[in-house]
C-alpha positions in Angstrom: 0.0 33.5 11.5 3.0 34.3 13.5 5.3 31.5 14.5 6.8 33.3 17.5 5.6 32.4 21.0 3.9 35.1 23.0 5.5 36.5 26.1 3.1 34.6 28.4 3.5 31.2 26.7 5.7 28.6 28.4 7.9 26.3 26.5 9.4 22.9 27.4 12.9 24.5 27.7 11.6 27.1 30.2 10.0 24.4 32.4 13.2 22.2 32.4 15.4 25.2 33.2 13.1 26.2 36.1 13.2 22.6 37.5 17.0 22.4 37.3 17.2 25.8 39.0 15.1 24.8 41.9 16.8 21.4 42.4 18.3 20.9 45.8 21.9 19.9 45.7 22.8 17.3 48.4 25.0 18.3 51.1 28.5 16.9 50.8 29.5 14.7 53.7 32.1 16.0 55.9 35.3 14.2 55.5 36.6 13.1 58.9 40.3 12.8 59.3 41.3 10.4 62.1 44.5 11.6 63.6 45.1 9.3 66.6 44.1 6.0 68.1 41.5 7.6 70.5 39.6 9.2 67.6 39.7 5.8 65.8 38.3 4.0 68.8 35.6 6.7 69.3 34.7 6.4 65.6 34.5 2.6 65.8 32.5 2.7 68.9 30.0 5.2 67.5 29.5 3.2 64.3 29.1 -0.1 66.2 26.5 1.6 68.4 24.6 2.7 65.3 24.7 -0.7 63.8 23.6 -2.4 67.0 20.8 0.1 67.6 19.4 -0.4 64.1 19.6 -4.2 64.4 17.8 -4.2 67.7 14.9 -2.6 65.9 15.1 -4.6 62.7 17.2 -7.7 63.1 15.8 -9.3 59.9 17.5 -6.7 57.6 20.2 -8.9 56.1 21.6 -5.9 54.2 22.4 -4.1 57.5 24.1 -7.3 58.8 26.3 -7.4 55.7 27.2 -3.7 56.0 28.0 -4.2 59.7 30.3 -7.1 58.8 31.9 -5.1 55.9 32.6 -2.3 58.4 34.4 -4.7 60.7 36.4 -6.0 57.7 37.4 -2.4 56.9 38.7 -2.1 60.5 40.7 -5.3 59.9 39.0 -6.9 62.8 38.2 -10.3 61.4 37.3 -11.7 64.8 34.4 -9.1 65.1 33.5 -9.6 61.5 33.1 -13.4 62.1 31.0 -12.6 65.1 28.7 -10.5 63.0 28.4 -13.1 60.3 27.7 -15.8 62.8 25.0 -13.7 64.5 23.5 -13.1 61.1 23.5 -16.8 60.3 21.5 -17.4 63.5 18.9 -15.0 62.2 18.7 -16.5 58.6 20.9 -19.4 57.7 19.4 -19.8 54.2 20.3 -16.4 52.9 22.8 -17.3 50.2 24.5 -13.8 49.8 25.4 -13.9 53.5 27.3 -17.2 53.1 29.0 -15.8 50.0 30.2 -12.6 51.7 31.3 -14.6 54.7 33.3 -17.0 52.6 34.8 -14.2 50.5 35.8 -12.4 53.6 37.7 -15.4 54.9 39.4 -15.9 51.5 40.4 -12.2 51.3 41.9 -12.5 54.7 43.6 -15.7 53.5 42.0 -17.9 56.0 41.6 -20.9 53.6 40.7 -23.5 56.3 38.1 -21.2 57.7 36.7 -20.7 54.2 36.7 -24.5 53.6 34.9 -25.1 56.9 32.3 -22.5 55.9 31.8 -24.0 52.5 31.3 -27.4 54.1 28.7 -25.9 56.5 27.0 -24.1 53.7 26.5 -27.1 51.4 25.3 -29.1 54.4 22.8 -26.4 55.4 21.5 -25.5 52.0 22.6 -28.4 49.7 20.5 -27.4 46.7 22.3 -24.1 46.0 24.6 -24.8 43.1 26.6 -21.6 43.6 28.0 -22.8 46.9 29.0 -26.1 45.4 30.7 -24.5 42.5 32.5 -22.1 44.8 33.7 -25.0 46.9 34.9 -26.9 43.9 36.7 -23.9 42.4 38.5 -23.4 45.6 39.7 -27.0 45.9 40.6 -27.3 42.3 42.6 -24.0 42.4 44.4 -25.6 45.3 44.9 -28.8 43.2 43.2 -30.9 45.8 42.0 -33.4 43.1 40.7 -36.1 45.5 38.7 -33.5 47.5 37.2 -32.2 44.2 36.3 -35.7 43.2 34.7 -36.5 46.5 32.8 -33.2 46.4 31.5 -34.1 42.9 30.5 -37.6 44.2 28.7 -36.1 47.2 26.9 -33.5 45.0 25.9 -36.1 42.4 24.4 -38.3 45.1 21.8 -35.6 45.4 20.9 -36.0 41.7 21.4 -32.4 40.7 20.8 -30.9 37.2 22.5 -32.0 34.1 25.1 -29.2 34.1 26.7 -30.7 37.3 27.2 -34.0 35.7 28.7 -32.4 32.6 31.0 -30.4 34.9 32.1 -33.6 36.6 32.8 -35.2 33.3 34.8 -32.2 32.1 36.8 -32.3 35.4 37.7 -36.0 34.9 38.6 -35.3 31.3 40.9 -32.5 32.4 42.5 -35.1 34.6 42.5 -37.6 31.7 41.0 -40.3 33.9 38.9 -42.0 31.1 37.7 -44.8 33.3 36.4 -42.3 35.8 34.6 -40.5 33.0 32.9 -43.7 32.0 31.9 -44.2 35.7 30.4 -40.8 35.8 28.4 -41.4 32.6 27.1 -44.7 34.1 25.6 -42.8 37.0 24.5 -39.9 34.7 22.4 -42.1 32.4 20.7 -43.7 35.5 19.6 -40.3 36.8 18.7 -38.9 33.4 17.8 -41.9 31.2 17.3 -39.8 28.0 18.8 -40.0 24.6 20.6 -36.7 25.1 22.6 -38.2 27.9 23.5 -41.3 26.0 24.6 -39.3 23.0 27.0 -37.4 25.1 28.5 -40.6 26.3 28.6 -41.9 22.7 30.5 -38.8 21.6 33.0 -39.4 24.3 33.4 -43.1 23.4 33.7 -42.2 19.7 36.8 -40.1 20.6 38.4 -42.1 23.3 37.0 -45.6 23.0 37.1 -48.5 20.5 34.8 -49.5 17.8 33.5 -52.4 19.8 32.9 -50.2 22.9 30.9 -47.7 20.8 28.8 -50.4 19.3 28.1 -51.9 22.7 27.2 -48.5 24.0 24.8 -47.8 21.3 23.1 -51.2 21.8 22.9 -50.7 25.6 21.5 -47.2 25.1 18.7 -48.3 22.8 17.8 -51.3 25.0 17.7 -49.1 28.1 15.7 -46.3 26.6 13.1 -48.6 25.2 12.7 -50.2 28.7 11.9 -46.8 30.1 9.5 -45.9 27.3 6.2 -46.6 29.1 7.0 -44.7 32.3 8.2 -41.4 30.9 6.0 -38.4 31.2 6.4 -36.8 27.8 6.4 -40.0 25.7 6.3 -38.2 22.3 9.5 -36.2 23.0 11.1 -39.2 24.6 10.4 -41.4 21.5 11.9 -38.7 19.3 15.1 -38.9 21.3 15.2 -42.7 20.9 14.7 -42.4 17.2 17.5 -39.8 17.0 19.7 -42.3 18.8 18.8 -45.1 16.5 19.5 -42.9 13.4 22.8 -42.0 14.8 23.6 -45.7 15.5 22.7 -46.6 11.9 24.8 -43.7 10.5 27.7 -44.7 12.6 27.5 -48.3 11.4 27.5 -46.9 7.9 30.8 -45.0 8.6 32.2 -48.3 9.7 31.1 -49.8 6.3 28.7 -52.2 8.2 25.9 -51.7 5.7 24.0 -54.9 6.7 24.0 -53.8 10.3 22.7 -50.4 9.4 20.0 -51.9 7.2 18.9 -54.2 10.0 18.8 -51.4 12.5 16.5 -49.4 10.3 14.3 -52.4 9.7 13.9 -53.2 13.4 13.3 -49.5 14.2 10.6 -49.2 11.6 8.8 -52.2 13.0 8.8 -50.4 16.4 8.0 -46.9 15.0 6.4 -47.3 11.6 5.1 -43.8 11.5 8.3 -41.9 12.3 8.9 -39.5 9.5 12.5 -38.8 10.5 13.3 -42.6 10.6 11.7 -43.1 7.2 13.6 -40.2 5.6 16.9 -41.4 7.1 16.3 -44.9 5.8 15.4 -43.5 2.4 18.7 -41.6 2.3 20.6 -44.7 3.3 18.8 -46.9 0.7 19.5 -44.5 -2.1 23.2 -44.6 -1.3 23.8 -48.2 -0.2 20.6 -50.2 -0.9 19.4 -52.4 -3.8 16.2 -52.1 -5.9 14.0 -53.9 -3.3 15.3 -51.7 -0.5 14.5 -48.6 -2.5 11.0 -49.9 -3.3 10.4 -50.5 0.4 11.6 -47.1 1.2 9.2 -45.6 -1.4 6.4 -47.6 0.1 7.2 -46.2 3.6 7.0 -42.7 2.1 3.7 -43.4 0.6 2.4 -44.6 3.9 3.5 -41.5 5.7 1.9 -39.4 2.9 -1.4 -41.2 3.4 -1.3 -40.7 7.1 -0.5 -37.0 6.8 -3.4 -36.6 4.4 -5.8 -38.5 6.7 -4.9 -36.2 9.6 -6.3 -33.3 7.5 -9.2 -35.3 5.9 -10.4 -37.7 8.5 -13.8 -38.3 6.8 -12.3 -39.1 3.3 -13.4 -42.7 2.8 -11.8 -42.9 -0.6 -8.4 -42.0 0.9 -8.9 -44.5 3.7 -9.6 -47.2 1.1 -6.4 -46.4 -0.7 -4.5 -46.4 2.5 -5.9 -49.8 3.4 -4.9 -51.2 0.0 -1.3 -50.2 0.8 -1.5 -51.7 4.3 -3.0 -55.0 3.3 -0.5 -55.5 0.6 2.7 -54.4 2.4 1.9 -54.3 6.1 -0.4 -57.2 6.8 0.3 -57.3 10.5 -1.0 -53.7 10.9 -4.2 -54.3 9.0 -6.6 -54.8 11.9 -5.3 -51.8 13.7 -5.7 -49.6 10.6 -9.2 -50.8 10.0 -10.1 -50.1 13.6 -8.7 -46.6 13.3 -10.5 -46.0 10.0 -14.0 -47.0 11.3 -13.5 -44.9 14.5 -12.1 -41.8 12.7 -14.3 -41.7 9.6 -17.7 -42.1 11.4 -20.1 -39.5 10.0 -21.1 -36.9 12.6 -24.7 -36.4 11.4 -27.1 -39.3 12.3 -30.3 -38.0 10.8 -30.3 -38.6 7.1 -28.9 -41.3 4.9 -26.4 -39.7 2.6 -23.4 -40.7 0.4 -21.0 -40.4 3.2 -22.9 -42.9 5.3 -23.0 -45.3 2.3 -19.3 -45.1 1.8 -18.7 -45.6 5.5 -20.8 -48.8 5.6 -18.8 -50.2 2.7 -15.7 -49.5 4.8 -17.3 -51.7 7.5 -18.2 -54.4 5.1 -14.6 -54.5 3.9 -13.4 -54.7 7.5 -15.6 -57.7 8.5 -14.9 -59.4 5.2 -11.1 -59.1 5.7 -11.4 -60.3 9.3 -13.4 -63.4 8.2 -11.7 -64.4 5.0 -8.2 -63.2 5.4 -7.6 -63.3 9.2 -10.0 -66.3 9.9 -11.2 -64.6 13.1 -14.8 -65.6 13.2 -15.4 -64.5 16.8 -14.0 -61.1 16.1 -16.0 -60.9 12.9 -19.2 -61.7 14.8 -18.4 -59.0 17.4 -17.8 -56.5 14.7 -21.1 -57.2 13.0 -22.9 -56.7 16.4 -21.0 -53.6 17.1 -21.9 -52.1 13.7 -25.6 -53.0 14.0 -26.1 -52.1 17.7 -23.9 -49.1 18.1 -23.2 -47.5 14.7 -26.3 -47.4 12.5 -29.3 -45.4 13.8 -32.0 -47.8 12.6 -34.8 -45.5 13.8 -33.6 -42.9 11.2 -32.3 -45.2 8.5 -30.6 -48.5 7.9 -28.5 -50.4 5.4 -29.9 -53.7 4.1 -26.5 -54.9 2.9 -25.0 -55.1 6.4 -28.0 -57.2 7.6 -27.7 -59.5 4.6 -23.9 -59.9 4.8 -24.3 -60.7 8.6 -26.9 -63.4 7.8 -24.6 -64.8 5.1 -21.8 -64.9 7.6 -24.0 -66.9 9.9 -24.9 -69.3 7.1 -21.2 -69.9 6.3 -20.9 -70.8 10.0 -23.6 -73.4 9.5 -26.0 -71.6 11.8 -29.3 -71.2 9.9 -31.2 -70.4 13.1 -28.9 -67.4 13.8 -29.3 -66.2 10.2 -33.1 -66.3 10.6 -32.9 -64.4 13.8 -30.8 -61.7 12.2 -33.2 -61.3 9.3 -36.2 -61.4 11.6 -34.8 -58.7 13.8 -34.1 -56.6 10.7 -37.7 -57.0 9.5 -39.0 -56.1 12.9 -36.7 -53.1 13.5 -36.2 -51.6 10.1 -37.8 -53.5 7.2 -36.7 -52.9 3.6 -37.5 -54.5 0.3 -34.0 -55.9 -0.1 -34.2 -57.7 3.3 -37.6 -59.2 2.6 -36.5 -60.4 -0.8 -33.3 -61.9 0.5 -35.2 -63.7 3.3 -37.7 -65.1 0.9 -34.9 -66.4 -1.4 -33.2 -68.0 1.5 -36.3 -69.8 2.7 -37.2 -70.8 -0.8 -33.8 -72.4 -1.3 -34.3 -74.2 2.0 -37.7 -75.4 0.7 -39.4 -73.9 3.8 -42.5 -72.7 2.0 -44.6 -72.2 5.1 -42.0 -69.7 6.3 -42.0 -68.1 2.8 -45.7 -67.6 3.0 -45.4 -65.8 6.4 -42.6 -63.6 5.1 -44.7 -62.7 2.0 -47.6 -61.8 4.3 -45.4 -59.4 6.4 -43.9 -58.1 3.2 -47.3 -57.2 1.7 -48.3 -55.5 5.0 -45.2 -53.4 4.7 -45.5 -52.6 1.0 -49.0 -53.4 -0.4 -48.4 -51.3 -3.5 -45.6 -53.4 -4.8 -47.1 -55.3 -7.8 -44.1 -57.5 -8.1 -44.6 -58.9 -4.6 -48.2 -59.8 -5.2 -47.2 -61.5 -8.5 -44.3 -63.4 -6.9 -46.5 -64.6 -4.1 -49.2 -65.8 -6.5 -46.6 -67.4 -8.7 -45.2 -69.2 -5.7 -48.5 -70.7 -4.9 -49.1 -71.6 -8.5 -45.8 -73.3 -8.7 -46.6 -75.2 -5.6 -49.8 -76.5 -7.4 -52.2 -74.6 -5.2 -54.3 -72.6 -7.6 -56.9 -71.7 -5.0 -54.2 -70.0 -2.9 -52.8 -68.2 -5.9 -56.3 -67.0 -6.9 -56.9 -65.8 -3.3 -53.7 -63.8 -3.4 -54.9 -62.0 -6.5 -58.3 -61.4 -5.1 -56.9 -59.9 -1.9 -54.6 -57.7 -4.0 -57.7 -56.4 -5.8 -59.8 -55.9 -2.7 -57.3 -54.1 -0.4 -57.5 -50.4 0.2 -56.7 -48.8 -3.1 -56.2 -45.3 -1.7 -52.5 -45.9 -1.3 -52.0 -47.9 -4.4 -51.3 -46.2 -7.7 -53.8 -46.8 -10.5 -51.2 -48.3 -12.8 -50.3 -50.8 -10.1 -54.0 -51.9 -9.7 -54.2 -52.4 -13.5 -51.0 -54.5 -13.5 -52.5 -56.7 -10.7 -55.7 -57.3 -12.8 -53.6 -57.9 -16.0 -51.5 -60.5 -14.1 -54.6 -62.1 -12.6 -56.1 -62.5 -16.1 -52.9 -64.1 -17.3 -53.0 -66.5 -14.4 -56.7 -67.5 -15.1 -55.9 -68.0 -18.8 -52.9 -70.3 -17.9 -55.3 -72.1 -15.5 -57.8 -72.4 -18.4 -60.5 -70.6 -16.3 -61.7 -68.6 -19.2 -65.0 -67.5 -17.6 -63.0 -66.0 -14.7 -60.8 -64.3 -17.1 -63.9 -62.8 -18.9 -65.2 -61.5 -15.6 -61.8 -60.0 -14.8 -61.7 -58.3 -18.2 -65.1 -56.6 -17.4 -63.5 -55.4 -14.1 -60.4 -54.4 -16.1 -62.5 -52.2 -18.4 -64.1 -50.3 -15.4 -60.8 -49.9 -13.6 -59.0 -48.8 -16.7 -61.6 -46.2 -17.6 -62.5 -48.2 -20.7 -59.2 -47.6 -22.4 -59.0 -48.7 -26.1 -56.1 -50.9 -25.3 -58.2 -52.9 -22.8 -61.0 -53.3 -25.4 -58.4 -54.5 -27.9 -56.9 -57.0 -25.4 -60.4 -58.2 -24.4 -61.3 -58.8 -28.1 -58.0 -60.6 -28.7 -58.7 -62.8 -25.7 -62.2 -63.7 -27.0 -60.7 -64.5 -30.4 -58.5 -67.2 -28.9 -60.3 -68.3 -25.7 -62.8 -71.2 -26.0 -66.2 -71.0 -24.6 -67.5 -73.4 -21.9 -69.2 -75.6 -24.6 -66.0 -75.8 -26.6 -64.0 -76.7 -23.5 -66.4 -79.5 -22.8 -66.2 -80.8 -26.4 -62.4 -80.7 -26.2 -62.4 -82.7 -22.9 -64.8 -85.3 -24.4 -62.8 -85.6 -27.6 -59.6 -86.0 -25.5 -61.2 -88.8 -23.4 -62.5 -90.6 -26.5 -59.0 -90.4 -28.1 -57.5 -91.8 -24.9 -59.9 -94.7 -24.9 -58.9 -95.6 -28.5 -55.2 -95.2 -27.9 -54.0 -95.6 -24.3 -50.6 -94.3 -25.2 -51.9 -90.9 -26.2 -52.0 -88.5 -23.2 -51.6 -85.2 -25.0 -54.2 -82.5 -24.9 -56.0 -81.6 -28.1 -55.1 -78.2 -29.3 -57.9 -75.7 -29.5 -58.5 -74.1 -32.9 -60.7 -70.9 -32.9 -63.8 -71.0 -34.9 -66.2 -68.5 -36.3 -68.0 -68.5 -32.9 -64.9 -67.1 -31.3 -64.4 -64.5 -34.0 -68.0 -63.3 -33.6 -67.5 -63.0 -29.8 -64.5 -60.8 -30.5 -66.5 -58.7 -33.0 -69.1 -58.1 -30.3 -66.4 -56.8 -28.0 -65.2 -54.4 -30.7 -68.8 -53.3 -31.4 -69.4 -52.7 -27.7 -66.2 -50.6 -27.5 -67.2 -48.6 -30.6 -70.7 -48.0 -29.2 -69.3 -46.9 -25.9 -66.9 -44.4 -27.4 -69.6 -43.1 -29.8 -71.9 -42.5 -26.8 -69.2 -40.5 -24.9 -68.1 -38.8 -28.2 -64.5 -39.9 -27.8 -63.6 -39.9 -31.5 -59.9 -40.5 -31.1 -60.3 -43.7 -29.0 -63.1 -44.8 -31.3 -60.7 -44.3 -34.2 -58.0 -46.4 -32.5 -60.4 -49.2 -31.8 -61.7 -49.1 -35.3 -58.1 -49.5 -36.7 -57.6 -52.5 -34.5 -60.9 -53.9 -35.6 -59.8 -53.5 -39.2 -56.6 -55.4 -38.5 -58.6 -58.2 -36.9 -60.9 -58.4 -39.9 -57.9 -58.6 -42.2 -56.8 -61.8 -40.4 -60.0 -63.5 -39.4 -62.8 -61.8 -41.5 -64.2 -62.5 -45.0 -64.8 -60.1 -47.9 -68.2 -59.2 -46.8 -67.2 -58.3 -43.2 -64.1 -56.4 -44.4 -66.2 -54.4 -46.9 -68.8 -53.6 -44.2 -66.1 -52.4 -41.8 -64.3 -50.4 -44.5 -67.6 -48.5 -45.1 -67.6 -47.5 -41.5 -64.0 -46.3 -41.2 -63.4 -42.7 -40.3 -61.5 -40.0 -42.0 -59.3 -37.3 -40.5 -60.3 -33.7 -40.7 -58.8 -30.4 -39.5 -61.2 -28.3 -37.5 -61.0 -25.1 -35.5 -62.1 -24.2 -32.0 -62.0 -21.1 -29.9 -59.8 -21.3 -26.8 -59.7 -18.1 -24.8 -60.5 -16.0 -27.8 -57.9 -17.7 -30.0 -58.7 -20.0 -32.9 -56.8 -23.2 -32.7 -56.7 -26.1 -35.2 -57.1 -29.7 -34.0 -57.5 -33.1 -35.6 -60.9 -34.7 -35.5 -62.3 -37.9 -36.9 -65.5 -38.2 -38.9 -67.4 -41.5 -39.1 -69.7 -42.1 -42.1 -72.3 -43.9 -40.0 -72.8 -40.8 -37.8 -74.1 -38.8 -40.9 -76.8 -41.4 -41.9 -80.3 -40.2 -40.7 -82.4 -42.7 -38.7 -84.7 -44.8 -40.9 -88.5 -44.0 -40.7 -90.8 -46.8 -39.6 -92.9 -48.6 -42.3 -96.5 -47.8 -41.0 -98.3 -49.9 -43.5 -96.3 -53.0 -42.6 -97.0 -52.3 -39.0 -100.7 -52.1 -39.6 -100.7 -55.3 -41.5 -99.0 -57.1 -38.6 -101.5 -55.6 -36.2 -104.4 -56.9 -38.2 -103.0 -60.3 -38.4 -102.5 -60.5 -34.7 -106.0 -59.3 -34.0 -107.4 -62.0 -36.4 -105.5 -64.7 -34.6 -107.0 -63.5 -31.3 -110.6 -63.7 -32.6 -110.1 -67.3 -33.9 
């Protein structure tokens, strides 16, 4: 491919050359040489007519006015130039370049008084234009009119101008070496701009030209004045930083004067005012490292730890563990700030989600508990403590979603410590009505029990059982309470209600535990017939479990019958008649009658399991029966039972086409064929009966 351009292709160079070739060159102005006075006057008249004509059409064009005045200056006609300037000022007296050109024109013509008068008019007409003031001051100072310069500065400063004006005034007085006047200027300066920057400038001056005492007094005055303005300043954060900078400079200056105790006290007071200032803490640490003792260094380290915790908590506001560590530090070393830090912690660390009870909520509630505990026990502010409890329960915890029993309980304990039992009951009653929990019920029951208010305890148990009917421990405790109070009928009624309530929501194991406890109660009450009836119900409810048969048999072995109980009572009454001092019950000793009743239970169980072909349960019951006979049986009964014991065999069965081995039990009595009836004996008995009928 050729790199050369074709003849019809345009390049950038061709275009630029064509543009420059066609550019129109401006016509040069004809130079007019004025040869005599008439030509000059004609020229002046023509130019003035042009200016006037243009200004008639557009009198607001200040540039044209300035060109008109400049023309008159070129003609050395200052009178006409003044006239043009004055006419322009009537049009727009606030146009600063007009004043500047007017003043410069007077100065070039060496009309100093005219320029001074113009400057005076200018600063009066537009007093907020710094350029006019500076021009006026430069003029007078160049003429060495020091008093006029000073009066101008005073007049200008009365308008409260920007900081640069005050600095300029100070520099002027310093050039004049009027140190008292410099102090006077600074006194007004700090009133107009009450900021640390202003005071530091004054301090720098005093450090050079003043005495040690004057510098110290000035630092003290600066700090006191700035703190008094602290609440009314707009940007308080920046303002406080300036005050802290001043305080640090004050302490450092005292250090240079070897006044270490003064410097230490300054840091101490400042940290009480601004305990979170990192600059102040770092400065104090540096001071303590150089001039402090071990306790001062330790305090400095503690301040650093506090700042570190605060910085971490700004990033991790929900970190309860970090808040707890921070509170440990505050309580130990800054006890006056404890309440404020606790308040900040509970407000900042409040979990955002209010739907589920999670670990964050639990930690947060323990933070509240620590707060109220500290207020009550350490600060002794019971009114505040009560307010905090109400705030936590009313505004913080969403009881419709979840609650915390511990906060209700601690609140009620607080009321008890204040000797207000009624209030404690109201708190717990509200908790039960609003958000009942097991812990609240149990604590309320324990409280009323200690107060011996058993009627209240019964009502609380009733509500508790309505709330949690499947809690076996509650039924047992209620019945045990009635039993301890000597009311067996109430205790029995509690057990009966527990057995007759809707069992659809109660687990089967719980129902069995209720029956088992009921049986124990009846045995302790020596109502053995009731216990036997309960064992029958226990068997049905427990699906005739071998363990229940064993327990039933063990009960019959040790429980007296009705006749035996009557004999024991009669024997006891007879022994009491013979010996009035004997009031002890006669111990019951099981007899063969009780052993036989136990054997019947075993036999019933074995028969039941044989009928349903549950060989494993039958085997277990047979083993327990054997243990019973070892203890209470004789040789004949043991031998009879041994002949009936099973043996273990391994058998196979088909499960889904797969042969699997399992353990089975074979009982000898199952293999004995049933005995045939003796027909001859039956016939003989029949004949005997018939003979008796005929006689």
